C-alpha positions in Angstrom: 20.3 22.6 -101.7 17.0 21.3 -101.9 18.3 17.9 -100.8 20.1 19.2 -97.7 16.7 21.0 -96.7 14.7 17.9 -97.1 17.0 16.0 -95.0 17.0 18.7 -92.3 13.2 18.8 -92.1 13.3 14.7 -91.9 15.6 15.1 -89.3 13.8 17.4 -87.5 10.5 15.5 -88.0 12.3 12.0 -86.4 13.1 14.1 -83.7 9.9 15.4 -82.7 8.4 11.9 -83.1 11.0 10.8 -80.5 10.1 13.3 -78.2 6.4 12.5 -78.8 7.2 9.1 -77.9 8.9 9.5 -74.8 6.0 12.5 -73.9 3.7 9.6 -74.4 5.7 7.5 -72.4 6.0 9.4 -69.4 2.2 10.4 -69.2 1.6 6.5 -69.1 4.0 6.4 -66.4 2.6 9.0 -64.7 -1.4 7.5 -65.1 -0.4 4.1 -63.9 -2.1 3.0 -61.0 -1.5 0.5 -58.5 -4.1 -2.0 -58.8 -3.3 -4.0 -55.6 -4.8 -0.7 -53.8 -7.9 -0.3 -55.7 -11.5 -0.4 -54.6 -14.4 -1.4 -56.4 -16.5 1.6 -57.1 -20.0 0.1 -55.8 -17.5 -0.9 -52.6 -16.6 2.3 -52.3 -19.7 3.9 -52.1 -20.9 1.7 -49.7 -17.8 2.4 -47.4 -18.5 6.0 -47.8 -15.1 6.7 -49.6 -16.4 8.3 -52.8 -19.6 10.2 -53.8 -20.8 9.4 -57.4 -23.1 11.9 -59.6 -25.0 10.6 -62.6 -26.0 13.0 -64.7 -27.9 11.9 -68.1 -28.3 14.5 -70.9 -30.4 12.0 -72.4 -30.7 8.3 -73.3 -27.4 8.1 -75.1 -24.7 10.2 -73.1 -24.3 10.7 -69.0 -21.9 12.5 -67.4 -20.1 10.5 -64.5 -18.2 12.2 -61.6 -16.6 10.6 -58.7 -15.4 12.3 -55.5 -12.6 11.0 -53.1 -14.3 11.9 -49.7 -11.2 11.1 -48.0 -7.9 12.5 -47.2 -6.0 10.0 -48.9 -5.3 9.3 -52.8 -7.8 6.4 -53.6 -7.6 3.9 -56.7 -11.0 2.8 -58.0 -12.0 0.3 -60.4 -15.0 0.9 -62.2 -17.8 -1.3 -63.2 -17.7 -3.0 -66.8 -21.3 -1.9 -66.8 -23.7 -0.4 -64.8 -27.5 0.9 -64.6 -28.4 4.3 -63.7 -32.3 4.7 -62.3 -34.3 7.8 -61.2 -34.2 8.4 -57.9 -37.9 8.9 -57.6 -38.2 5.4 -59.2 -36.9 3.5 -56.5 -39.5 3.5 -53.7 -41.2 0.1 -54.1 -38.9 -0.8 -56.8 -37.7 -4.0 -55.3 -38.3 -7.7 -56.4 -38.2 -9.4 -59.6 -38.8 -7.3 -62.6 -41.3 -9.8 -64.2 -42.4 -8.0 -67.0 -42.9 -4.6 -68.7 -46.5 -5.2 -69.0 -48.9 -2.5 -67.5 -47.1 0.4 -69.6 -49.8 0.4 -72.1 -49.2 -2.6 -74.7 -47.3 -2.2 -77.7 -49.6 0.9 -78.3 -47.5 4.0 -79.6 -44.9 2.2 -80.7 -45.4 3.9 -84.1 -46.0 7.2 -82.6 -43.8 10.0 -82.7 -43.6 13.6 -81.2 -41.5 16.6 -81.5 -38.1 16.3 -79.6 -38.4 12.8 -78.5 -35.4 10.7 -78.0 -34.5 6.9 -77.4 -37.3 5.9 -75.7 -38.6 9.1 -75.2 -41.9 10.6 -74.5 -43.7 9.8 -77.7 -43.5 5.8 -77.1 -46.3 3.9 -75.8 -46.0 0.8 -73.9 -42.9 -1.7 -73.9 -42.4 -5.4 -74.2 -43.0 -8.7 -72.8 -40.1 -9.0 -70.2 -37.3 -9.6 -71.7 -35.8 -12.3 -74.2 -35.5 -15.8 -73.1 -37.3 -15.2 -69.9 -33.9 -14.3 -68.3 -35.2 -10.8 -66.5 -35.5 -11.8 -63.2 -34.2 -10.9 -59.6 -33.5 -7.1 -60.6 -35.0 -3.9 -59.4 -38.3 -3.7 -61.3 -41.7 -3.2 -60.2 -42.3 0.7 -61.0 -44.4 0.2 -64.1 -46.2 3.5 -64.0 -44.8 6.7 -65.8 -41.6 8.3 -64.8 -38.4 8.3 -66.4 -36.3 5.6 -68.0 -33.9 3.9 -66.6 -30.4 3.5 -68.7 -27.7 1.1 -68.9 -24.1 1.8 -69.9 -20.5 0.7 -70.1 -17.3 1.8 -68.9 -14.8 0.3 -71.5 -11.8 -0.3 -69.8 -10.7 -4.4 -70.1 -12.6 -5.3 -73.1 -16.5 -5.6 -72.3 -16.3 -9.5 -72.0 -13.0 -9.7 -70.0 -14.5 -7.2 -67.5 -17.5 -8.9 -67.2 -16.2 -12.4 -66.7 -13.6 -11.0 -64.2 -16.1 -8.8 -62.4 -19.1 -10.9 -62.4 -22.2 -8.7 -63.7 -20.7 -5.7 -63.9 -18.5 -5.3 -60.7 -15.0 -4.1 -61.7 -13.3 -4.7 -65.4 -14.0 -0.8 -66.6 -10.7 0.4 -66.2 -9.0 1.9 -62.7 -7.9 5.6 -62.1 -6.6 7.2 -59.2 -8.3 10.4 -57.7 -6.3 12.7 -55.4 -7.5 13.5 -51.8 -10.9 15.5 -51.9 -10.7 15.6 -55.5 -13.3 14.8 -58.4 -12.9 12.6 -61.6 -15.2 13.3 -64.2 -16.1 11.5 -67.7 -18.5 10.8 -69.9 -20.2 7.6 -70.6 -22.5 6.1 -73.2 -26.3 5.1 -72.4 -28.9 3.3 -73.4 -32.5 3.1 -72.4 -33.4 0.2 -70.3 -37.1 0.9 -70.5 -38.7 1.3 -73.7 -41.9 3.3 -73.2 -41.1 5.8 -70.6 -39.8 9.2 -70.5 -36.2 10.4 -71.7 -33.7 11.2 -69.3 -32.8 14.8 -68.8 -30.3 16.8 -66.2 -33.1 17.9 -64.1 -34.1 14.5 -63.1 -31.7 13.2 -60.3 -30.6 9.8 -61.0 -28.5 7.2 -58.7 -25.6 4.5 -60.5 -26.3 1.1 -59.2 -24.5 -2.3 -60.0 -26.3 -3.8 -63.5 -27.1 -7.0 -61.9 -29.0 -5.3 -59.0 -31.3 -4.0 -61.9 -31.8 -6.8 -64.1 -31.0 -10.4 -63.4 -30.9 -10.5 -67.5 -27.0 -11.9 -68.3 -27.9 -10.8 -71.6 -28.5 -7.1 -71.1 -25.8 -6.9 -68.5 -23.6 -8.4 -71.6 -24.5 -5.6 -73.8 -24.4 -2.8 -71.5 -20.9 -4.2 -70.9 -20.4 -3.9 -74.6 -21.6 -0.4 -74.9 -18.1 0.4 -73.4 -16.2 -0.4 -77.0 -16.4 3.0 -78.2 -16.5 1.2 -81.9 -19.7 -0.5 -81.5 -22.6 1.6 -83.4 -24.9 2.9 -80.4 -28.1 2.6 -82.3 -27.3 -1.3 -82.7 -26.9 -1.6 -79.3 -30.2 0.0 -78.5 -32.3 -2.0 -80.7 -30.5 -5.3 -78.8 -31.1 -3.9 -75.5 -34.7 -3.6 -76.3 -35.0 -6.9 -77.6 -33.3 -8.6 -74.9 -34.6 -6.3 -71.8 -38.0 -5.5 -73.0 -39.3 -8.2 -75.5 -39.5 -6.4 -78.8 -39.0 -8.3 -81.9 -37.0 -7.0 -84.8 -40.3 -7.0 -86.6 -41.5 -4.5 -83.9 -37.9 -2.4 -83.9 -38.0 -2.5 -87.9 -41.6 -0.6 -87.9 -40.4 1.7 -85.1 -40.3 5.6 -86.4 -39.6 8.9 -84.9 -40.2 12.6 -85.9 -37.4 14.5 -85.0 -39.4 17.8 -85.4 -43.0 19.1 -86.6 -41.9 19.9 -90.2 -39.8 16.8 -90.6 -41.8 13.7 -92.0 -41.5 10.5 -90.0 -38.5 8.5 -90.8 -37.7 4.6 -89.2 -35.7 4.3 -85.9 -33.6 1.9 -87.0 -32.2 1.3 -90.8 -31.6 -1.9 -91.8 -27.7 -2.0 -91.3 -28.3 -1.3 -87.5 -30.9 -3.9 -87.2 -28.6 -6.7 -88.7 -25.7 -5.8 -86.6 -28.0 -5.6 -83.6 -29.1 -9.4 -84.1 -25.3 -10.1 -84.6 -25.0 -8.4 -81.1 -28.2 -10.2 -79.4 -26.3 -13.9 -80.6 -22.6 -12.9 -79.3 -24.6 -11.4 -75.9 -26.4 -14.5 -75.6 -23.6 -17.0 -75.9 -21.4 -14.8 -73.4 -24.5 -14.7 -71.0 -24.4 -18.3 -71.0 -20.8 -18.4 -70.0 -21.6 -15.9 -67.7 -23.9 -18.3 -66.0 -22.1 -21.4 -66.1 -19.3 -19.6 -64.3 -21.5 -18.4 -61.7 -22.7 -21.9 -61.7 -19.6 -23.2 -61.2 -18.5 -21.1 -58.7 -21.6 -21.7 -56.3 -21.1 -25.3 -56.9 -17.6 -24.5 -55.7 -18.9 -22.3 -52.4 -21.3 -25.1 -51.2 -19.0 -28.0 -51.8 -18.2 -30.1 -48.5 -15.6 -32.6 -48.3 -17.0 -36.2 -47.9 -16.8 -36.9 -44.0 -15.2 -40.0 -42.5 -14.2 -41.3 -39.5 -10.9 -42.5 -40.5 -8.0 -40.5 -39.0 -4.8 -39.4 -41.2 -3.0 -42.2 -39.2 -5.4 -44.9 -40.1 -5.4 -43.8 -43.6 -1.7 -43.8 -43.8 -1.6 -47.4 -42.2 -4.1 -48.4 -44.4 -1.9 -47.1 -47.4 1.3 -48.7 -46.2 -0.3 -51.8 -45.7 -1.4 -52.3 -49.7 
C-alpha cells in the first residue's frame, strides 16, 4: 500500500513538473520579442516614441517606467548602462567634467550623520577627477551642492557583451515590448557617481541619460554596466565607482565611516571583503575599458578610411594584369 501510494505521488510530481516546464515554455514564447523591430531607448526618447521616468528611492535603487506614446506596439532595446541626473543640475553642465574639485576637498570623509546613505548629505568633498585621467568629455561642470547623479546597469546580455555591442551603454540591457499607450515598469540597481553630494530622493526630479554622455571615463561606464549583474555585490561596485569616477583611493575608502542613527556607533562604510572585491572589479573594468577604447579607435579609423586615389581606370588595370 505504502509502495503504491509512493508511486502515485511520484507520478503526480512528474506530471506537475511537466506542466511547469510547458508553462515556462509558453511564457517564454509569449514574452519573445521581434528584435528586428527594436528601437534603442534613447533613440526612442529622441523620436518621441516613449516617455521615460526615473524615480530614485536612494542611491542604491530606482524605479524606471517607460510609456509607449504611440498607437502601435513598440519593442524597446534597453541600454546596458545609464546615468540618472537631477534635472535642476543640468543647466550649465555641458563641457568636460575635469574633476570634482571645488566640492570641499576630502574633508568630511570621516563624518557621518543620521539617515545618510551612499554619498549622502554627511560626506564632504570628493575626489580628484577620476582614475587614470579618463574622466573627460562628459556633462560635468556642476560642482556646487545639489543631489548626486547616479549610475546603473540594466543587465540583459551580460554587461560587457552589451557594452561592446552598444558602445558606451546604448543597447545591450535586454529588450521588451510595450503595448500601445501602456507602461513598462522595473526596478534598477544604482550607485552614486558624485561622492560628496546629497542622497537622491523621490521628490527630486531626475532624467535618464546615456552613461557616455555623462562621463567619458570608460572604466566607470563598464562598472555601471556590470552593476546590472544581480550577483555582484553592490557595495563593492560602489567603492570601485568612487575610485574610478571620483578618484578615491583604497586607503580613503577603507577609512570611510558612517553612522546609521544617533544611538548607533560609527561603522566602517566598506568591509575588507567588499574592498578586496572592488579592487578586482576595478582591474576587470580597466581591462574591458581598454578593449572598448581599442574597438572605438578601430571603428573611427574605419570611418575615416579613404581608398588611395589613382588615375588608373579599371580597363587599364585589367590590361596591366593580363600583360604580366
